[in-house]
ROPA-718539 format. One line per 8 residues: their letters; for each residue x negated, y, z negated of C-alpha. Coordinates in nm, 4 decimals, decimal comma. Example, Ala and Ser with C-alpha at 12.3 -4.5 7.8 and 13.67 -1.06 7.14 Angstrom:
# ROPA-718539
as	-1,2300:-0,4500:-0,7800; -1,3670:-0,1060:-0,7140
***
This chain:
# ROPA-718539
mqhtlvkn	-0,7065:-2,9137:-2,4373; -0,8279:-2,8436:-2,1058; -0,5680:-2,7975:-1,8431; -0,6183:-2,6865:-1,4865; -0,5465:-2,3922:-1,3230; -0,2344:-2,4217:-1,0624; -0,4154:-2,2421:-0,7537; -0,7415:-2,5169:-0,7878
vlasekih	-0,4527:-2,7896:-0,7972; -0,3200:-2,6415:-0,4752; -0,6300:-2,6498:-0,3609; -0,7419:-3,0188:-0,4273; -0,8260:-3,2780:-0,1729; -0,8290:-3,5621:-0,5161; -0,5391:-3,7453:-0,3989; -0,4182:-3,9321:-0,6895
qeytlkgw	-0,6226:-3,7895:-1,0102; -0,4423:-3,7184:-1,2857; -0,3938:-3,3494:-1,4077; -0,2674:-3,1109:-1,6789; -0,1218:-2,8150:-1,6137; 0,0329:-2,5309:-1,8196; 0,2789:-2,2724:-1,6898; 0,6092:-2,0833:-1,6897
vrsfrsnr	0,9221:-2,2431:-1,5166; 1,0104:-2,0160:-1,2297; 1,3000:-2,2218:-1,1580; 1,4256:-2,6383:-1,2091; 1,6165:-2,8143:-0,9296; 1,8528:-3,0885:-0,9523; 1,7235:-3,1747:-1,2537; 1,4102:-3,2968:-1,0857
fialndgs	1,2017:-3,0563:-0,9198; 0,9726:-2,8378:-1,1487; 0,8678:-2,5096:-0,9886; 0,5185:-2,4212:-1,2600; 0,3303:-2,1102:-1,2076; 0,0853:-2,0123:-1,4555; -0,0542:-1,6218:-1,3019; -0,3504:-1,7598:-1,1325
tihnvqcv	-0,1627:-1,7325:-0,7722; 0,1018:-1,6760:-0,6029; 0,2253:-1,9844:-0,4982; 0,4146:-2,2258:-0,7522; 0,3512:-2,6452:-0,8372; 0,6109:-2,8096:-0,7551; 0,6240:-3,0776:-1,0406; 0,8312:-3,3760:-0,9516
vdfeqmdk	1,0176:-3,5489:-1,3007; 1,1883:-3,8409:-1,2930; 1,4902:-3,7996:-1,5135; 1,6025:-4,1361:-1,6010; 1,2917:-4,1847:-1,7470; 1,2309:-3,8496:-1,9072; 1,3693:-3,7325:-2,3054; 1,6618:-3,5608:-2,2254
dildqvtv	1,6195:-3,3065:-2,4728; 1,2590:-3,2659:-2,3380; 1,4296:-3,1612:-1,9891; 1,7343:-2,9606:-2,1840; 1,4298:-2,7057:-2,2739; 1,3264:-2,7174:-1,9461; 1,4401:-2,3653:-1,8487; 1,3322:-2,0714:-1,6355
gaaievkg	1,1027:-1,8659:-1,8443; 1,0016:-2,1416:-2,0842; 0,6168:-2,2242:-2,1070; 0,5045:-2,5487:-2,0808; 0,2382:-2,8244:-2,0099; 0,2376:-3,1234:-1,7493; 0,0406:-3,4067:-1,7214; 0,0722:-3,5899:-1,4145
tlkesqgs	-0,0693:-3,6875:-1,0566; -0,1303:-3,4878:-0,7816; 0,0389:-3,6256:-0,5176; 0,0982:-3,5717:-0,1002; 0,4308:-3,3894:-0,1003; 0,7356:-3,6317:0,0348; 0,8977:-3,2440:0,0732; 0,9055:-2,9464:0,3193
gqrveiev	0,7449:-2,6353:0,1845; 0,4411:-2,7877:-0,0086; 0,1269:-2,9687:0,0712; 0,0694:-3,1198:-0,2592; 0,2818:-3,2059:-0,5797; 0,2902:-3,3209:-0,9084; 0,4358:-3,6385:-0,9780; 0,4798:-3,5997:-1,3661
deitilgt	0,4630:-3,8360:-1,6517; 0,4892:-3,6348:-1,9339; 0,6436:-3,2601:-2,0806; 0,5446:-3,1163:-2,3464; 0,7547:-2,7854:-2,4874; 0,5390:-2,4876:-2,5733; 0,8037:-2,2079:-2,5876; 1,1576:-2,1802:-2,5188
adpedvkl	1,3268:-1,9645:-2,3361; 1,7142:-1,9311:-2,4153; 1,9320:-1,9136:-2,0528; 2,1811:-1,6550:-2,1796; 1,8874:-1,4262:-2,2633; 1,6465:-1,4945:-1,9717; 2,0075:-1,3812:-1,7314; 1,9924:-1,0464:-1,9302
tilspkrh	1,5482:-0,9683:-1,7584; 1,4072:-0,9558:-1,4502; 1,3094:-1,3244:-1,4983; 1,6709:-1,4522:-1,3848; 1,6304:-1,5666:-1,0533; 1,8254:-1,2851:-0,8638; 1,6517:-1,0225:-0,7331; 1,5873:-0,7162:-0,9039
sleklreq	1,5054:-0,2950:-0,7738; 1,1581:-0,1780:-0,9236; 1,3143:0,0868:-1,1016; 1,5154:-0,2150:-1,3065; 1,1470:-0,3982:-1,3290; 1,0078:-0,0255:-1,4763; 1,2462:-0,1117:-1,7329; 1,1025:-0,4313:-1,8668
ahlrvrtn	0,7434:-0,3701:-1,7803; 0,6309:-0,6326:-2,0313; 0,8184:-0,8731:-1,7514; 0,7685:-0,7525:-1,4801; 0,3980:-0,9056:-1,4609; 0,5515:-1,2623:-1,4061; 0,7338:-1,1893:-1,0658; 0,6295:-1,2757:-0,8104
tfgavmrl	0,5440:-0,9258:-0,6659; 0,3969:-0,7604:-1,0097; 0,1800:-1,0756:-0,9833; 0,0897:-1,0021:-0,6365; -0,0393:-0,6588:-0,7636; -0,2177:-0,7446:-1,0738; -0,4362:-0,9529:-0,9618; -0,5090:-0,7428:-0,6069
rsmlsyav	-0,5649:-0,4945:-0,8839; -0,8158:-0,6406:-1,0891; -0,9697:-0,7744:-0,7560; -1,0276:-0,3833:-0,6574; -1,1619:-0,3613:-0,9662; -1,4569:-0,5724:-0,9179; -1,5131:-0,4922:-0,5783; -1,5628:-0,1149:-0,6939
hdyftkng	-1,8424:-0,2169:-0,9748; -2,0243:-0,4915:-0,7582; -2,0283:-0,2199:-0,4623; -2,1954:0,0541:-0,7123; -2,4081:-0,2204:-0,9068; -2,5075:-0,3579:-0,5613; -2,6177:-0,0436:-0,4681; -2,8475:0,0584:-0,6995
fynvhtpi	-2,5488:0,2495:-0,8769; -2,5637:0,2946:-1,2712; -2,2316:0,2945:-1,4690; -2,1989:0,5742:-1,7291; -1,9577:0,5451:-2,0006; -1,8461:0,9246:-1,9763; -1,6825:1,0647:-2,2802; -1,2597:1,0455:-2,3109
itgsdaeg	-1,2233:1,2948:-2,5888; -1,4129:1,6251:-2,4828; -1,4491:2,0461:-2,5289; -1,3798:2,1406:-2,1730; -1,1670:2,1364:-1,8545; -1,3185:2,0038:-1,5588; -1,1258:2,1118:-1,3064; -1,0394:2,4404:-1,4867
agetfkvt	-0,6718:2,3996:-1,4343; -0,5409:2,3610:-1,7974; -0,3250:2,0796:-1,7710; -0,5079:1,9019:-2,0702; -0,3448:1,6957:-2,3659; -0,4509:1,8537:-2,6887; -0,6373:1,6149:-2,9212; -0,6147:1,7994:-3,2877
tidaanpa	-0,5607:1,6415:-3,6235; -0,3714:2,0056:-3,7646; -0,0947:1,9635:-3,9091; 0,1483:2,1310:-3,6339; 0,4430:2,2352:-3,9027; 0,1484:2,3890:-4,1266; -0,1592:2,5095:-3,9135; -0,4651:2,6491:-4,0578
knedgsin	-0,4585:3,0529:-3,9187; -0,7420:3,2772:-3,8620; -0,5958:3,6286:-4,0556; -0,5176:3,7826:-3,6669; -0,2505:3,4950:-3,6674; -0,3810:3,2475:-3,4256; -0,4925:2,8264:-3,5386; -0,7935:2,8069:-3,6942
ykedffgk	-0,9439:2,4993:-3,5032; -1,2721:2,5290:-3,6899; -1,0643:2,3535:-4,0005; -1,0063:2,0856:-3,7217; -1,1954:1,7362:-3,7057; -1,4385:1,8498:-3,4091; -1,4268:2,2165:-3,5487; -1,3173:2,3522:-3,1622
etnltvsg	-1,0083:2,2841:-2,9038; -1,0401:1,9277:-2,7579; -0,8593:1,7554:-2,5265; -0,8320:1,3813:-2,2988; -1,0273:1,4111:-2,0270; -0,9223:1,4767:-1,6700; -1,2313:1,4016:-1,4855; -1,6061:1,2340:-1,5792
qleaetfa	-1,7729:1,3915:-1,3121; -1,9145:1,6899:-1,5395; -2,0993:1,4486:-1,7812; -2,1417:1,2469:-1,4365; -2,3449:1,5115:-1,2703; -2,5933:1,5021:-1,5982; -2,6632:1,1871:-1,5979; -2,7041:1,1775:-1,2117
lglgkvyt	-2,9394:1,4426:-1,2540; -3,1559:1,1325:-1,4153; -3,0844:0,8429:-1,3411; -3,0399:0,9365:-0,9077; -2,7490:0,7377:-0,8659; -2,4339:0,6873:-1,1261; -2,0854:0,6199:-1,1469; -1,7924:0,6708:-1,3971
fgptfrae	-1,4579:0,4394:-1,3984; -1,2577:0,5167:-1,6831; -0,9071:0,6719:-1,7855; -0,8534:1,0395:-1,7123; -0,5172:1,1760:-1,7803; -0,3676:1,5263:-1,6872; -0,0202:1,6863:-1,8064; 0,1136:1,7958:-1,4857
nsntsrhl	0,4982:1,7821:-1,5257; 0,5127:1,6467:-1,1600; 0,8123:1,3009:-1,1746; 0,6820:1,1817:-0,7906; 0,5995:0,8694:-0,6931; 0,2676:0,9824:-0,6687; 0,1786:1,1387:-1,0364; 0,1029:0,9379:-1,3506
aefwmiep	-0,0083:1,1134:-1,6157; -0,2848:0,8309:-1,7666; -0,4647:0,7072:-1,4624; -0,8197:0,5511:-1,3960; -1,0720:0,7816:-1,1795; -1,3901:0,6164:-1,0055; -1,6333:0,8780:-1,0194; -1,9891:0,8579:-0,8412
evafcdla	-2,2190:1,1071:-0,8693; -2,5458:1,0736:-0,6531; -2,9015:1,3114:-0,7009; -3,0716:1,4783:-0,3280; -2,7692:1,3785:-0,1466; -2,5730:1,6543:0,0691; -2,2249:1,6651:0,1816; -2,2722:1,4522:0,5402
gnmdlaed	-2,3883:1,1557:0,3041; -2,0684:1,2166:0,0171; -1,8620:1,1741:0,3057; -2,1014:0,8813:0,4255; -2,1289:0,6755:0,0824; -1,6989:0,7629:0,0631; -1,6193:0,5811:0,3653; -1,8741:0,3189:0,3311
fiksvisy	-1,7451:0,2466:-0,0415; -1,3364:0,2426:0,1449; -1,3975:0,0162:0,3555; -1,6516:-0,2363:0,1578; -1,3725:-0,2983:-0,1404; -1,0653:-0,3379:0,1169; -1,2973:-0,5659:0,2661; -1,3137:-0,7576:-0,0145
vlehgkdd	-0,9314:-0,7948:-0,0811; -0,9074:-0,8768:0,2609; -1,1604:-1,1809:0,1906; -1,0101:-1,3053:-0,1580; -0,7020:-1,1722:-0,2048; -0,5461:-1,3255:0,1418; -0,2462:-1,4880:-0,0732; -0,1139:-1,1970:-0,2442
leflakrq	-0,1713:-0,9598:0,0519; 0,0284:-1,1657:0,2981; 0,3567:-1,2246:0,0172; 0,3122:-0,8358:-0,0085; 0,2982:-0,7857:0,3754; 0,6416:-0,9964:0,4292; 0,7661:-0,7666:0,1012; 0,7382:-0,4878:0,3061
eqedkqkp	0,8572:-0,5899:0,6443; 1,1305:-0,6864:0,5008; 1,2061:-0,4001:0,3246; 1,1327:-0,2049:0,6510; 1,4013:-0,3646:0,8254; 1,6454:-0,2359:0,5585; 1,5513:0,1738:0,7264; 1,5770:0,3655:0,9735
adqrepms	1,3757:0,3031:1,2879; 1,1985:0,6466:1,2008; 1,1052:0,5718:0,8649; 0,9761:0,2575:0,9171; 0,5648:0,1852:0,8469; 0,3918:0,1921:1,1913; 0,1838:-0,0607:1,1437; 0,1552:-0,4068:0,8750
lldklnfv	0,0077:-0,3909:0,5708; -0,2841:-0,6055:0,7215; -0,3105:-0,4221:1,0339; -0,3289:-0,1186:0,8587; -0,6367:-0,2670:0,6162; -0,7752:-0,3722:0,9016; -0,7488:-0,0902:1,0671; -0,9443:0,1080:0,8508
vennfkrv	-1,2020:-0,1009:0,7879; -1,2692:-0,1545:1,1261; -1,2672:0,2349:1,2139; -1,4310:0,4922:1,1867; -1,2936:0,8240:0,9786; -1,2258:1,1103:1,1619; -1,4250:1,4135:0,9882; -1,2436:1,7794:1,0843
syteaiei	-1,2989:2,0919:0,8678; -1,0489:2,2697:0,6954; -1,0809:2,5480:0,9935; -0,9790:2,2865:1,2556; -0,6790:2,1038:1,0683; -0,5256:2,4407:0,9971; -0,5174:2,4889:1,3804; -0,3600:2,2354:1,4230
lknskpnk	-0,1034:2,2544:1,1577; -0,0372:2,5929:1,2810; 0,0297:2,4568:1,6190; 0,2120:2,1680:1,5450; 0,6152:2,0921:1,5636; 0,7450:2,0415:1,2419; 0,5741:2,3690:1,1452; 0,6872:2,6001:1,4456
kkkfnyli	1,0300:2,3895:1,3655; 1,0296:2,4756:1,0046; 1,0578:2,1523:0,9621; 0,7401:2,1783:0,6478; 0,8943:2,2365:0,3210; 0,5628:2,4303:0,3265; 0,5198:2,6338:0,6186; 0,1265:2,6857:0,7361
eewgadlq	0,1101:3,0440:0,8333; -0,2765:3,1642:0,7796; -0,5833:3,0311:0,6900; -0,6606:3,0052:0,3200; -0,2831:2,8200:0,2363; -0,3601:2,4992:-0,0220; -0,2323:2,1789:0,1895; 0,0038:1,9332:0,0731
seherflv	0,1210:1,5934:0,1395; 0,2842:1,6738:0,3547; 0,0486:1,8263:0,5565; -0,1929:1,5523:0,5267; 0,0167:1,2942:0,6284; 0,0944:1,4732:0,9427; -0,2820:1,4427:1,0567; -0,3271:1,1160:0,9408
ekhfkcpv	0,0386:0,9560:1,0353; 0,0762:1,1619:1,3688; -0,2009:1,3846:1,4613; -0,5016:1,1118:1,4559; -0,3641:0,8074:1,3745; -0,6616:0,7227:1,1285; -0,7720:0,8024:0,8520; -0,9196:1,1599:0,8272
ilfdypae	-1,1687:1,3748:0,6458; -1,1683:1,7232:0,5493; -1,4574:1,9337:0,4872; -1,5146:2,2868:0,4018; -1,2470:2,4153:0,2365; -1,1691:2,7869:0,1221; -1,3880:2,8587:-0,1773; -1,0333:3,0010:-0,3322
iksfymrl	-0,8585:2,7023:-0,3261; -1,1368:2,4137:-0,4333; -1,3051:2,4230:-0,8066; -1,6127:2,6348:-0,9409; -1,8724:2,3928:-0,9135; -1,8563:2,2920:-0,5405; -2,1474:2,4471:-0,3421; -2,0787:2,7490:-0,1505
nddgktvr	-2,1551:2,7630:0,2004; -2,3539:3,0456:0,3597; -2,0211:3,2111:0,5163; -1,9831:3,3341:0,1470; -1,5600:3,2502:0,2279; -1,5913:2,8185:0,1872; -1,7645:2,5678:-0,0055; -1,8982:2,1797:0,0498
amdilfpg	-1,6069:2,0555:0,0062; -1,4148:1,6662:0,1327; -1,0752:1,5079:0,1074; -1,0410:1,1801:0,2644; -0,6760:1,1573:0,3409; -0,5102:0,7911:0,4158; -0,1552:0,7036:0,5527; 0,1679:0,6856:0,3474
igeivggs	-0,0447:0,8281:0,0551; -0,2338:1,2077:0,1421; -0,5439:1,2997:-0,0399; -0,6859:0,9798:-0,1965; -1,0147:1,0883:-0,2361; -1,1984:1,4572:-0,3418; -1,4907:1,5684:-0,3472; -1,7948:1,8264:-0,2387
qreerhdv	-2,1816:1,9047:-0,2671; -2,2491:2,0473:-0,5865; -2,3315:2,4049:-0,6657; -2,6583:2,3612:-0,7643; -2,7553:2,7302:-0,8061; -2,7940:2,8799:-1,0923; -2,7263:3,2115:-1,0328; -2,4343:3,1000:-0,8365
llekmkal	-2,2812:2,8759:-1,0426; -2,3019:3,1398:-1,3208; -2,1023:3,3982:-1,1176; -1,8428:3,1508:-0,9912; -1,8091:3,0967:-1,3589; -1,6866:3,4471:-1,4144; -1,5422:3,4465:-1,1174; -1,2982:3,2271:-1,2789
nipkeelw	-1,3146:3,3587:-1,6601; -1,4648:2,9992:-1,7515; -1,6160:3,0745:-2,1102; -2,0435:2,9884:-2,0372; -2,0584:2,8947:-2,3922; -1,8693:2,6278:-2,3412; -2,0841:2,4650:-2,0451; -2,4196:2,5735:-2,1608
wyletrkf	-2,5438:2,2412:-2,1034; -2,3809:2,1627:-1,7374; -2,5444:2,5345:-1,6547; -2,9024:2,4467:-1,8397; -2,9066:2,1530:-1,5043; -3,0080:2,3756:-1,3030; -3,2688:2,5301:-1,4724; -3,4277:2,2176:-1,5239
gtcihsgf	-3,5753:2,0658:-1,1918; -3,2508:2,1753:-0,9876; -3,1364:2,0134:-0,6827; -2,9164:1,9118:-0,3662; -2,6097:1,6566:-0,5168; -2,3033:1,4698:-0,4504; -2,0238:1,3242:-0,6169; -1,6402:1,2586:-0,5098
glgferlv	-1,3494:1,0883:-0,7277; -1,1040:0,8350:-0,6105; -0,7747:0,7778:-0,7584; -0,7807:0,4688:-0,8550; -0,4007:0,3924:-0,8275; -0,3870:0,5504:-0,5136; -0,6152:0,2605:-0,3681; -0,3815:0,0001:-0,5533
lfvtgmtn	-0,1063:0,1711:-0,3345; -0,3206:0,1525:-0,0579; -0,3754:-0,1630:-0,0310; -0,0655:-0,3095:-0,2268; 0,1551:-0,1357:0,0556; 0,3851:-0,0203:-0,2841; 0,5009:0,2829:-0,2399; 0,5301:0,4199:-0,6230
irdvipyp	0,2487:0,4672:-0,8043; 0,4523:0,3364:-1,1140; 0,4396:0,0213:-0,9775; 0,0843:-0,0359:-0,9407; -0,0431:0,0483:-1,3047; 0,0296:-0,1753:-1,6019; 0,2382:0,0631:-1,7903; 0,2931:0,4167:-1,6898
rtplnaef	0,2561:0,7155:-1,8485; 0,5077:1,0395:-1,7392; 0,7044:1,2642:-1,7816; 0,9442:1,2195:-2,1069; 0,7894:0,8602:-2,0526; 0,5808:0,6518:-2,3272; 0,7593:0,3116:-2,3749; 0,5262:0,0073:-2,3843
***
């Protein structure tokens, strides 16, 4: 049966029109006022019941969490807090919810901690906070595809199972059909992977970049948007073992063009949610404001959520070389007073989140693009500069998060790429196909990776990455 979404009813000007709604009961006050929500909006619609005319057996089943169908007439609200309400003619119970069971869950009206909500991740999307976060996540996902499609990119579905480790870090999840208790072995006692399903060692992908590069060198402009996996034992508010990555790759594009693309892309998707996700953003902004009041003054957000998002959209990102950033950090008060956990002592240091956030939040007070990093701390595929010690890499740093984008101009020279792989003991036999792209019409090309959850984290103002993905995968946690 056709029914109307709550968000459309609340926006309707058709007073006295009859509507059918379906949703979940958020509250039922005075045996008269039902707050109904169907997930289409942060706002509930108030449904007013004439309890004297309504079957008592039906009303007894209108409890928090129950799924119901309501038929009634749209009226101007007589009370404060809402513009319109539904005058109920008929209620049908679609799914009951025992009040005693509800008391034991996060659906109960009392306020719950984010940790408690994670324990019941299958229910948390029914709360205001997670409903808002997940609607914005969906909106951002649409905006990503919309931006690249409008700008002439082709979406490429790169492999989830791969024989390579694009990052060269070795922190991968293995994929195998070999019996762990009784594996086939070679004469020297090592595992015989020729007996495995793919006939070689394979793992879940850490990045679709290398495959995307090969497609950029045929289609010009491509992007991937899919799940990636890192077997890092990092139990922090910024890391997940399974997360989504956005990775564009562009032929005939240098580092400057790559920075331009990344900045324009980020501004575009944030602008989209500012325009289309106002209700959810305003709710999350108020939530952040209330949480800030409970923190010491020096730990509060310097800008409101909406001000921060508008600031990113309206201001140019500051572009700073790694060398300049190191000098700033070496001479900073936190470094001189040994407040950093990782002190900056010399050029070549690998920047940590605390350094990135200092540059963004304290020094420049705007998003920062760092470029020209030391080759030794970056991946083999990044284009070596003429100085022989830096590569054409770039990271975009955001307030509250640190690195949100990592990218580079790719090394297009076959001989240089081969030497870099040798130096890092990366077997050319594993990436022969990648090397061949540098033999047949090689050209300058660039790309970047953006962790989707970190983007959602920034846009929603949430502080833990586990709260912006439906079911977080972290060390010792694969629940749900």
